[in-house]
SETOR-175997 format. One record per residue (C-alpha): residue number from 1; residue in three letters; x, y, z. Coordinates in pm, 1 decimal. Layout:
% residues N
@num = NUM, residuo = Ala, c1 = X, c2 = Y, c3 = Z
...
% end
This chain:
% residues 189
@num = 1, residuo = Met, c1 = -9021.6, c2 = 15284.4, c3 = -760.4
@num = 2, residuo = Asp, c1 = -8933.4, c2 = 15130.7, c3 = -423.4
@num = 3, residuo = Ala, c1 = -8758.9, c2 = 14794.6, c3 = -376.3
@num = 4, residuo = Gly, c1 = -9077.7, c2 = 14617.5, c3 = -265.2
@num = 5, residuo = Arg, c1 = -9261.2, c2 = 14720.7, c3 = -578.3
@num = 6, residuo = Ile, c1 = -8970.1, c2 = 14616.3, c3 = -799.5
@num = 7, residuo = Lys, c1 = -8959.0, c2 = 14274.2, c3 = -632.5
@num = 8, residuo = Glu, c1 = -9336.2, c2 = 14237.9, c3 = -668.0
@num = 9, residuo = Thr, c1 = -9316.0, c2 = 14323.9, c3 = -1039.3
@num = 10, residuo = Leu, c1 = -9028.3, c2 = 14079.3, c3 = -1099.7
@num = 11, residuo = Val, c1 = -9210.9, c2 = 13797.7, c3 = -920.4
@num = 12, residuo = Leu, c1 = -9524.4, c2 = 13866.9, c3 = -1124.7
@num = 13, residuo = Leu, c1 = -9327.9, c2 = 13862.7, c3 = -1452.1
@num = 14, residuo = Asp, c1 = -9146.1, c2 = 13545.3, c3 = -1346.0
@num = 15, residuo = Thr, c1 = -9475.8, c2 = 13373.1, c3 = -1260.5
@num = 16, residuo = Arg, c1 = -9641.6, c2 = 13481.8, c3 = -1585.7
@num = 17, residuo = Leu, c1 = -9349.5, c2 = 13363.3, c3 = -1796.8
@num = 18, residuo = Phe, c1 = -9344.6, c2 = 13034.3, c3 = -1606.7
@num = 19, residuo = Ser, c1 = -9719.3, c2 = 12989.0, c3 = -1664.6
@num = 20, residuo = Phe, c1 = -9680.9, c2 = 13062.2, c3 = -2034.3
@num = 21, residuo = Ile, c1 = -9400.9, c2 = 12806.5, c3 = -2077.3
@num = 22, residuo = Asn, c1 = -9535.1, c2 = 12537.8, c3 = -1843.5
@num = 23, residuo = Ile, c1 = -9909.5, c2 = 12567.6, c3 = -1909.0
@num = 24, residuo = Arg, c1 = -9974.6, c2 = 12745.4, c3 = -2239.5
@num = 25, residuo = Leu, c1 = -9694.7, c2 = 12575.4, c3 = -2436.5
@num = 26, residuo = His, c1 = -9785.4, c2 = 12232.1, c3 = -2299.1
@num = 27, residuo = Asn, c1 = -9775.2, c2 = 11955.8, c3 = -2558.4
@num = 28, residuo = Asp, c1 = -9821.2, c2 = 11587.3, c3 = -2472.9
@num = 29, residuo = Phe, c1 = -9537.6, c2 = 11467.0, c3 = -2699.1
@num = 30, residuo = Val, c1 = -9286.5, c2 = 11722.7, c3 = -2566.0
@num = 31, residuo = Ala, c1 = -9402.4, c2 = 11655.3, c3 = -2210.7
@num = 32, residuo = Ala, c1 = -9340.4, c2 = 11281.0, c3 = -2254.1
@num = 33, residuo = Leu, c1 = -8998.3, c2 = 11345.9, c3 = -2406.1
@num = 34, residuo = Ala, c1 = -8909.9, c2 = 11590.6, c3 = -2127.9
@num = 35, residuo = Ser, c1 = -9015.5, c2 = 11351.5, c3 = -1853.4
@num = 36, residuo = Met, c1 = -8790.2, c2 = 11079.1, c3 = -1995.6
@num = 37, residuo = Thr, c1 = -8486.0, c2 = 11300.2, c3 = -2046.7
@num = 38, residuo = Ala, c1 = -8507.7, c2 = 11513.7, c3 = -1730.8
@num = 39, residuo = Asp, c1 = -8408.6, c2 = 11227.4, c3 = -1503.0
@num = 40, residuo = Asp, c1 = -8082.4, c2 = 11300.8, c3 = -1316.9
@num = 41, residuo = Leu, c1 = -7931.6, c2 = 10965.1, c3 = -1410.2
@num = 42, residuo = Phe, c1 = -8013.2, c2 = 11017.9, c3 = -1779.0
@num = 43, residuo = Leu, c1 = -7862.8, c2 = 11369.4, c3 = -1771.4
@num = 44, residuo = Ala, c1 = -7547.6, c2 = 11249.4, c3 = -1595.9
@num = 45, residuo = Ala, c1 = -7505.8, c2 = 10966.1, c3 = -1847.1
@num = 46, residuo = Leu, c1 = -7562.1, c2 = 11207.6, c3 = -2136.4
@num = 47, residuo = Val, c1 = -7309.6, c2 = 11458.2, c3 = -2001.7
@num = 48, residuo = Phe, c1 = -7039.6, c2 = 11199.9, c3 = -1936.0
@num = 49, residuo = Ala, c1 = -7099.6, c2 = 11028.2, c3 = -2269.5
@num = 50, residuo = Gly, c1 = -7073.3, c2 = 11364.2, c3 = -2442.2
@num = 51, residuo = Ile, c1 = -6754.2, c2 = 11450.2, c3 = -2257.7
@num = 52, residuo = Phe, c1 = -6589.2, c2 = 11124.8, c3 = -2355.1
@num = 53, residuo = Ile, c1 = -6715.0, c2 = 11131.9, c3 = -2714.2
@num = 54, residuo = Phe, c1 = -6599.4, c2 = 11492.0, c3 = -2758.1
@num = 55, residuo = Ala, c1 = -6273.2, c2 = 11441.0, c3 = -2580.6
@num = 56, residuo = Gly, c1 = -6199.8, c2 = 11076.9, c3 = -2657.8
@num = 57, residuo = Arg, c1 = -5976.2, c2 = 11148.9, c3 = -2954.4
@num = 58, residuo = Ile, c1 = -5787.2, c2 = 11427.3, c3 = -2785.9
@num = 59, residuo = Trp, c1 = -5793.7, c2 = 11302.3, c3 = -2427.9
@num = 60, residuo = Arg, c1 = -5423.4, c2 = 11355.7, c3 = -2361.5
@num = 61, residuo = Lys, c1 = -5425.1, c2 = 11718.2, c3 = -2469.4
@num = 62, residuo = Lys, c1 = -5756.2, c2 = 11804.1, c3 = -2306.1
@num = 63, residuo = Lys, c1 = -5753.2, c2 = 11601.6, c3 = -1986.6
@num = 64, residuo = Ala, c1 = -5698.8, c2 = 11913.8, c3 = -1773.8
@num = 65, residuo = Val, c1 = -6012.2, c2 = 12085.3, c3 = -1909.1
@num = 66, residuo = Ile, c1 = -6212.7, c2 = 11767.9, c3 = -1858.7
@num = 67, residuo = Ala, c1 = -6083.4, c2 = 11721.7, c3 = -1503.5
@num = 68, residuo = Phe, c1 = -6153.7, c2 = 12084.9, c3 = -1413.6
@num = 69, residuo = Thr, c1 = -6497.7, c2 = 12056.4, c3 = -1572.3
@num = 70, residuo = Leu, c1 = -6583.2, c2 = 11754.6, c3 = -1359.9
@num = 71, residuo = Trp, c1 = -6461.0, c2 = 11932.9, c3 = -1044.9
@num = 72, residuo = Ser, c1 = -6664.4, c2 = 12237.2, c3 = -1147.4
@num = 73, residuo = Ile, c1 = -6978.4, c2 = 12024.9, c3 = -1173.5
@num = 74, residuo = Ile, c1 = -6920.4, c2 = 11906.3, c3 = -817.8
@num = 75, residuo = Ala, c1 = -6851.3, c2 = 12261.9, c3 = -696.8
@num = 76, residuo = Val, c1 = -7161.8, c2 = 12405.5, c3 = -863.7
@num = 77, residuo = Asn, c1 = -7375.6, c2 = 12135.7, c3 = -700.4
@num = 78, residuo = Ile, c1 = -7240.5, c2 = 12223.7, c3 = -355.8
@num = 79, residuo = Ile, c1 = -7281.0, c2 = 12599.5, c3 = -406.4
@num = 80, residuo = Ser, c1 = -7628.7, c2 = 12558.9, c3 = -555.9
@num = 81, residuo = Gly, c1 = -7736.9, c2 = 12344.6, c3 = -260.3
@num = 82, residuo = Phe, c1 = -7616.3, c2 = 12612.9, c3 = -20.6
@num = 83, residuo = Leu, c1 = -7801.9, c2 = 12885.0, c3 = -215.3
@num = 84, residuo = Lys, c1 = -8122.6, c2 = 12679.5, c3 = -227.5
@num = 85, residuo = His, c1 = -8125.3, c2 = 12660.3, c3 = 152.8
@num = 86, residuo = Leu, c1 = -8038.1, c2 = 13027.4, c3 = 180.4
@num = 87, residuo = Phe, c1 = -8321.9, c2 = 13148.9, c3 = -46.2
@num = 88, residuo = Lys, c1 = -8574.6, c2 = 12867.4, c3 = 23.7
@num = 89, residuo = Arg, c1 = -8782.9, c2 = 12944.1, c3 = -284.7
@num = 90, residuo = Pro, c1 = -9057.7, c2 = 12684.6, c3 = -335.9
@num = 91, residuo = Arg, c1 = -9083.9, c2 = 12514.6, c3 = -670.8
@num = 92, residuo = Pro, c1 = -9345.5, c2 = 12668.1, c3 = -900.8
@num = 93, residuo = Tyr, c1 = -9554.9, c2 = 12352.6, c3 = -935.0
@num = 94, residuo = Leu, c1 = -9621.6, c2 = 12387.9, c3 = -562.7
@num = 95, residuo = Thr, c1 = -9732.2, c2 = 12752.3, c3 = -577.1
@num = 96, residuo = Val, c1 = -9863.0, c2 = 12840.4, c3 = -925.7
@num = 97, residuo = Asp, c1 = -10225.5, c2 = 12750.9, c3 = -998.7
@num = 98, residuo = Gly, c1 = -10250.6, c2 = 12509.8, c3 = -1290.9
@num = 99, residuo = Ala, c1 = -9877.0, c2 = 12436.9, c3 = -1302.6
@num = 100, residuo = Met, c1 = -9787.1, c2 = 12090.4, c3 = -1426.3
@num = 101, residuo = Leu, c1 = -9503.5, c2 = 11881.5, c3 = -1289.3
@num = 102, residuo = Leu, c1 = -9387.8, c2 = 11666.5, c3 = -1579.3
@num = 103, residuo = Val, c1 = -9101.2, c2 = 11487.1, c3 = -1407.9
@num = 104, residuo = Lys, c1 = -9069.3, c2 = 11259.8, c3 = -1109.0
@num = 105, residuo = Met, c1 = -8927.0, c2 = 11457.9, c3 = -816.3
@num = 106, residuo = His, c1 = -8746.7, c2 = 11253.2, c3 = -554.4
@num = 107, residuo = Lys, c1 = -8806.3, c2 = 11536.9, c3 = -309.3
@num = 108, residuo = Asn, c1 = -8966.4, c2 = 11877.6, c3 = -345.3
@num = 109, residuo = Gly, c1 = -8660.0, c2 = 12074.7, c3 = -237.6
@num = 110, residuo = Tyr, c1 = -8610.0, c2 = 12437.0, c3 = -330.3
@num = 111, residuo = Ala, c1 = -8599.6, c2 = 12593.8, c3 = -674.6
@num = 112, residuo = Phe, c1 = -8351.0, c2 = 12883.1, c3 = -666.0
@num = 113, residuo = Pro, c1 = -8107.8, c2 = 12849.1, c3 = -841.7
@num = 114, residuo = Ser, c1 = -8151.8, c2 = 12574.9, c3 = -1101.5
@num = 115, residuo = Thr, c1 = -7873.5, c2 = 12322.6, c3 = -1042.5
@num = 116, residuo = His, c1 = -7929.9, c2 = 12149.7, c3 = -1377.1
@num = 117, residuo = Thr, c1 = -7888.8, c2 = 12479.3, c3 = -1561.1
@num = 118, residuo = Ala, c1 = -7581.8, c2 = 12562.7, c3 = -1352.3
@num = 119, residuo = Met, c1 = -7423.3, c2 = 12228.3, c3 = -1445.2
@num = 120, residuo = Ala, c1 = -7506.7, c2 = 12277.5, c3 = -1812.4
@num = 121, residuo = Ala, c1 = -7357.4, c2 = 12628.4, c3 = -1801.1
@num = 122, residuo = Val, c1 = -7038.2, c2 = 12496.1, c3 = -1639.0
@num = 123, residuo = Ile, c1 = -6997.4, c2 = 12236.8, c3 = -1913.3
@num = 124, residuo = Cys, c1 = -7074.2, c2 = 12486.9, c3 = -2187.6
@num = 125, residuo = Ala, c1 = -6839.0, c2 = 12754.2, c3 = -2050.7
@num = 126, residuo = Met, c1 = -6552.8, c2 = 12514.1, c3 = -1975.5
@num = 127, residuo = Phe, c1 = -6566.5, c2 = 12358.9, c3 = -2322.7
@num = 128, residuo = Trp, c1 = -6640.8, c2 = 12681.3, c3 = -2515.1
@num = 129, residuo = Asn, c1 = -6280.2, c2 = 12771.6, c3 = -2600.2
@num = 130, residuo = Glu, c1 = -6144.0, c2 = 12418.4, c3 = -2602.1
@num = 131, residuo = Phe, c1 = -6392.9, c2 = 12267.1, c3 = -2847.4
@num = 132, residuo = Lys, c1 = -6478.0, c2 = 12548.7, c3 = -3086.7
@num = 133, residuo = Ala, c1 = -6647.4, c2 = 12318.2, c3 = -3339.0
@num = 134, residuo = Ala, c1 = -6888.9, c2 = 12209.2, c3 = -3064.9
@num = 135, residuo = Arg, c1 = -7007.4, c2 = 12561.1, c3 = -2978.5
@num = 136, residuo = Pro, c1 = -7347.7, c2 = 12532.4, c3 = -3151.2
@num = 137, residuo = Tyr, c1 = -7414.5, c2 = 12205.1, c3 = -2967.2
@num = 138, residuo = Leu, c1 = -7296.8, c2 = 12345.3, c3 = -2634.7
@num = 139, residuo = Ala, c1 = -7516.7, c2 = 12653.4, c3 = -2673.7
@num = 140, residuo = Ala, c1 = -7815.3, c2 = 12439.5, c3 = -2772.8
@num = 141, residuo = Phe, c1 = -7752.0, c2 = 12208.9, c3 = -2476.8
@num = 142, residuo = Val, c1 = -7752.6, c2 = 12486.3, c3 = -2214.7
@num = 143, residuo = Val, c1 = -8056.1, c2 = 12660.3, c3 = -2368.6
@num = 144, residuo = Leu, c1 = -8256.0, c2 = 12336.5, c3 = -2386.6
@num = 145, residuo = Val, c1 = -8167.9, c2 = 12236.4, c3 = -2030.7
@num = 146, residuo = Gly, c1 = -8280.4, c2 = 12577.4, c3 = -1905.6
@num = 147, residuo = Phe, c1 = -8599.7, c2 = 12573.6, c3 = -2110.5
@num = 148, residuo = Phe, c1 = -8696.6, c2 = 12225.8, c3 = -1996.1
@num = 149, residuo = Cys, c1 = -8631.9, c2 = 12314.1, c3 = -1630.6
@num = 150, residuo = Val, c1 = -8916.8, c2 = 12563.3, c3 = -1667.6
@num = 151, residuo = Tyr, c1 = -9127.7, c2 = 12357.2, c3 = -1908.5
@num = 152, residuo = Thr, c1 = -9133.8, c2 = 12056.2, c3 = -1675.6
@num = 153, residuo = Gly, c1 = -9253.5, c2 = 12268.3, c3 = -1382.7
@num = 154, residuo = Gly, c1 = -8946.8, c2 = 12252.6, c3 = -1159.9
@num = 155, residuo = His, c1 = -8821.0, c2 = 12608.4, c3 = -1196.5
@num = 156, residuo = Tyr, c1 = -8918.1, c2 = 12966.3, c3 = -1258.6
@num = 157, residuo = Pro, c1 = -8730.1, c2 = 13145.8, c3 = -1539.1
@num = 158, residuo = Ser, c1 = -8531.9, c2 = 13347.0, c3 = -1282.0
@num = 159, residuo = Asp, c1 = -8411.4, c2 = 13018.9, c3 = -1125.0
@num = 160, residuo = Val, c1 = -8271.2, c2 = 12924.3, c3 = -1465.2
@num = 161, residuo = Ile, c1 = -8108.3, c2 = 13264.8, c3 = -1516.4
@num = 162, residuo = Ala, c1 = -7947.8, c2 = 13240.5, c3 = -1171.7
@num = 163, residuo = Gly, c1 = -7831.0, c2 = 12885.6, c3 = -1247.6
@num = 164, residuo = Phe, c1 = -7675.6, c2 = 13003.0, c3 = -1572.3
@num = 165, residuo = Ala, c1 = -7499.4, c2 = 13289.7, c3 = -1392.6
@num = 166, residuo = Leu, c1 = -7375.7, c2 = 13057.6, c3 = -1116.4
@num = 167, residuo = Gly, c1 = -7247.2, c2 = 12798.8, c3 = -1364.1
@num = 168, residuo = Thr, c1 = -7071.7, c2 = 13063.9, c3 = -1570.1
@num = 169, residuo = Ala, c1 = -6908.6, c2 = 13214.4, c3 = -1258.9
@num = 170, residuo = Val, c1 = -6789.3, c2 = 12874.7, c3 = -1135.3
@num = 171, residuo = Ala, c1 = -6653.6, c2 = 12796.3, c3 = -1483.2
@num = 172, residuo = Ala, c1 = -6467.2, c2 = 13129.2, c3 = -1490.3
@num = 173, residuo = Ala, c1 = -6304.3, c2 = 13050.1, c3 = -1156.2
@num = 174, residuo = Ala, c1 = -6223.8, c2 = 12694.0, c3 = -1266.4
@num = 175, residuo = Gly, c1 = -6081.9, c2 = 12820.1, c3 = -1596.5
@num = 176, residuo = Tyr, c1 = -5855.7, c2 = 13058.0, c3 = -1405.0
@num = 177, residuo = Leu, c1 = -5737.3, c2 = 12775.4, c3 = -1177.0
@num = 178, residuo = Lys, c1 = -5689.0, c2 = 12545.6, c3 = -1478.2
@num = 179, residuo = Asn, c1 = -5465.4, c2 = 12804.0, c3 = -1643.6
@num = 180, residuo = Ile, c1 = -5257.5, c2 = 12838.8, c3 = -1325.2
@num = 181, residuo = Tyr, c1 = -5227.6, c2 = 12459.9, c3 = -1308.6
@num = 182, residuo = Leu, c1 = -5123.0, c2 = 12430.3, c3 = -1674.0
@num = 183, residuo = Lys, c1 = -4871.7, c2 = 12714.1, c3 = -1639.0
@num = 184, residuo = Gly, c1 = -4718.0, c2 = 12545.4, c3 = -1333.8
@num = 185, residuo = Lys, c1 = -4712.7, c2 = 12211.4, c3 = -1511.6
@num = 186, residuo = Lys, c1 = -4540.1, c2 = 12365.5, c3 = -1813.2
@num = 187, residuo = Glu, c1 = -4272.3, c2 = 12517.6, c3 = -1589.8
@num = 188, residuo = Thr, c1 = -4198.8, c2 = 12180.0, c3 = -1422.4
@num = 189, residuo = Asp, c1 = -4188.3, c2 = 11983.1, c3 = -1749.1
% end
């Protein structure tokens, strides 16, 4: 199978899965809930509230992971923006017949990769080892963010997968840098 045929097959599968999630699974109650919670301001408030609720009691011990997580969120936004302009993939609600956009978009922008999923993956990966009791909630958070990126019409499934991979990679790099920082701090204390 040549590369063109493989790409064609992947795009077809991506479009079909998107259509199934966005069109066939459509439910008015879930759509209303998704449109309220998919707002960037709501997501940012939820993330920061979660960070401070999780970390509030142990702020002194965990401030490095929280700081590196916040820097990672900024980094993943910058990298994702660069990749969006590199790939220039239109959002599925603009190209898939019958697709429903369930959220207010401030601008149409590009879809690949999903920045929301990348941010969720960064948070999940950065907190995974530090807050072991929160793992089920972290996993649920990243899965739900990814699902709703597709459900609301803003992303194809492959955009979400790429966002998850990007967020995980940025978190791995940030975790490495955090460990170097903590090791250096320990040596100077």
